[in-house]
PAKE-147185 format. One line per field, with one value per residue (C-alpha): residue in one letter; x negated, y, z negated. Coordinates in steps of 0.25 Angstrom, whole numbers, plus 2048, in hexadecimal, padded with zeros to 3 digits. Layout:
N
resn	(a / ...)
x	(X / ...)
y	(Y / ...)
z	(Z / ...)
// end
This chain:
189
resn	(m / l / r / k / i / y / t / v / f / d / n / v / r / t / g / a / i / v / i / a / l / g / w / m / v / v / l / c / f / t / q / v / i / l / r / y / f / a / w / t / v / l / r / p / f / v / w / g / d / e / v / l / r / l / t / s / v / w / v / a / f / l / a / a / s / v / g / v / r / e / g / a / h / l / n / l / d / y / f / l / t / k / v / f / k / p / k / s / f / l / i / a / k / k / v / i / l / i / v / s / m / a / v / m / c / i / l / i / h / q / g / i / l / q / t / q / v / n / i / i / n / h / l / q / t / i / r / q / i / s / l / a / w / f / m / a / a / i / p / i / g / c / f / f / i / f / i / e / f / l / l / i / f / i / y / g / r / h / p / f / a / r / f / q / p / a / a / d / k / p / a / a / a / q / p / s / n / e / q / p / p / a / d / l / p / s / a / k / v)
x	(684 / 67A / 67D / 67B / 66D / 66A / 66E / 665 / 65A / 65C / 65D / 64F / 649 / 64F / 64B / 63D / 63C / 642 / 638 / 62C / 62F / 633 / 626 / 61E / 625 / 622 / 614 / 611 / 617 / 60F / 602 / 605 / 608 / 5FC / 5F3 / 5F7 / 5FF / 5F9 / 5EF / 5E0 / 5E2 / 5EC / 5E8 / 5F1 / 5F1 / 5E6 / 5EF / 5FA / 5F7 / 5F4 / 601 / 609 / 603 / 606 / 614 / 617 / 615 / 620 / 62A / 626 / 629 / 635 / 63B / 638 / 642 / 64D / 649 / 64B / 659 / 65D / 657 / 64E / 641 / 63D / 644 / 644 / 653 / 653 / 648 / 64F / 65C / 655 / 64E / 658 / 667 / 670 / 66F / 660 / 65F / 665 / 65C / 650 / 654 / 655 / 647 / 641 / 647 / 641 / 634 / 635 / 639 / 62D / 624 / 62A / 628 / 619 / 618 / 61E / 614 / 608 / 60D / 60E / 600 / 5FB / 602 / 5FC / 5EE / 5EF / 5F4 / 5E5 / 5E3 / 5E6 / 5E9 / 5DC / 5E1 / 5E9 / 5E2 / 5EE / 5F7 / 5F6 / 5F6 / 600 / 60B / 60A / 607 / 614 / 61C / 618 / 61F / 62B / 62D / 62C / 636 / 640 / 63E / 640 / 64D / 652 / 64E / 655 / 662 / 661 / 65E / 66A / 674 / 670 / 66E / 66C / 679 / 675 / 66F / 675 / 675 / 67C / 67B / 687 / 682 / 675 / 676 / 66E / 671 / 675 / 680 / 686 / 692 / 68F / 69A / 692 / 696 / 68C / 68C / 695 / 68A / 684 / 68B / 68E / 688 / 692 / 68C)
y	(AAC / AA1 / A9B / AA8 / AAA / A9C / A9D / AA9 / AA2 / A95 / A9E / AA5 / A97 / A91 / A9D / A9C / A8D / A8F / A9A / A93 / A86 / A8D / A94 / A87 / A80 / A8B / A8D / A7E / A7C / A88 / A82 / A75 / A7B / A84 / A78 / A6D / A73 / A81 / A85 / A86 / A95 / A94 / A8F / A8B / A96 / A96 / A99 / A90 / A83 / A8B / A93 / A86 / A7F / A8B / A8D / A7F / A82 / A8C / A82 / A77 / A7F / A86 / A79 / A72 / A7A / A76 / A68 / A6A / A70 / A64 / A5A / A55 / A54 / A47 / A46 / A3C / A3A / A2B / A28 / A31 / A29 / A1C / A22 / A2B / A2B / A35 / A3F / A3E / A3E / A4C / A51 / A4B / A52 / A5F / A5D / A5A / A67 / A6F / A69 / A6C / A7A / A7C / A76 / A80 / A8C / A88 / A87 / A94 / A9B / A94 / A97 / AA6 / AA6 / A9F / AA8 / AB4 / AAE / AAC / ABA / ABD / AB0 / AB0 / AA5 / AA0 / AA3 / AAF / AB9 / AC2 / AB8 / AB6 / AA7 / AAC / AAC / A9D / A9B / AA2 / A96 / A8F / A98 / A9C / A8D / A89 / A94 / A8F / A81 / A86 / A8C / A7F / A77 / A82 / A81 / A72 / A73 / A7C / A75 / A67 / A66 / A70 / A79 / A7D / A70 / A6B / A5D / A5B / A4E / A49 / A4C / A4D / A40 / A34 / A2B / A20 / A28 / A2E / A26 / A23 / A27 / A28 / A21 / A1D / A25 / A20 / A1C / A12 / A05 / A04 / 9F9 / 9F1 / 9E8)
z	(7A5 / 7A3 / 7B0 / 7B7 / 7B0 / 7B4 / 7C2 / 7C4 / 7BD / 7C6 / 7D2 / 7CF / 7CD / 7D9 / 7E2 / 7DD / 7E0 / 7EE / 7F1 / 7EC / 7F2 / 7FF / 7FF / 7FC / 808 / 812 / 80D / 80D / 81B / 820 / 81A / 821 / 82F / 82E / 829 / 833 / 83F / 841 / 84B / 847 / 844 / 839 / 82C / 81F / 815 / 80B / 800 / 804 / 7FB / 7EF / 7F0 / 7F2 / 7E6 / 7DD / 7E3 / 7E0 / 7D1 / 7D2 / 7D9 / 7CF / 7C2 / 7C7 / 7CD / 7C0 / 7B9 / 7C3 / 7C0 / 7B1 / 7B4 / 7BC / 7B3 / 7BE / 7B5 / 7AE / 7A1 / 795 / 795 / 798 / 78D / 783 / 785 / 782 / 776 / 76F / 76C / 773 / 767 / 766 / 775 / 776 / 76B / 772 / 77F / 777 / 772 / 77F / 785 / 779 / 77C / 78B / 788 / 77F / 78A / 794 / 78A / 788 / 798 / 799 / 78F / 795 / 7A4 / 7A0 / 79A / 7A7 / 7B0 / 7A9 / 7A9 / 7B8 / 7BC / 7BF / 7C7 / 7D6 / 7E0 / 7E6 / 7F4 / 7F2 / 7E9 / 7E8 / 7E1 / 7D2 / 7CD / 7C3 / 7CD / 7CE / 7BF / 7BC / 7C1 / 7B4 / 7AA / 7B3 / 7B7 / 7A8 / 7A4 / 7AE / 7A9 / 79A / 79E / 7A4 / 797 / 78F / 796 / 795 / 786 / 783 / 78B / 78A / 799 / 7A4 / 7A6 / 7B4 / 7BA / 7C7 / 7C2 / 7B5 / 7AE / 7A7 / 799 / 791 / 78A / 78B / 797 / 78E / 788 / 795 / 79B / 7A9 / 7B2 / 7BF / 7CB / 7D5 / 7E2 / 7ED / 7F6 / 7EC / 7E8 / 7D9 / 7D1 / 7C9 / 7BF)
// end
């Protein structure tokens, strides 16, 4: 059941990232063509740069949650393995996850407030579009990140990550059974 719910959750997020990124590529390409390779009659869209900047906020916040799922963000595991024993390491990781989730809750709350404040504000170049559409990326993106941290907190590692580490233990405590890739020579000491 959780896998089905998460699949819908992930498909919505991935679809939004693909649509926003595709829109950015098409708009940016069009802007470049109109700016440098067009006749003198054609001009770049006045609103293009502003919309590109604001759409990149959506892509950044949504893609950050994918980075949390895959463990692609900077983490303190190496430092923690040097400072803490294995049992304390797991406790420290749980504390870091709790702090991270608390920060996401604060950002969700503040993002909602900023979105509400900006409902009456409009883009400088397109007066019909509210700035709130772009500010909504903050609470929505942080909500997605919160869900990813929550899954890691509950299961110890992300249950739906594409790359699954051997275990959530300090690197020093894990036995190394990895072989070098076939195309690389193995170093024997």
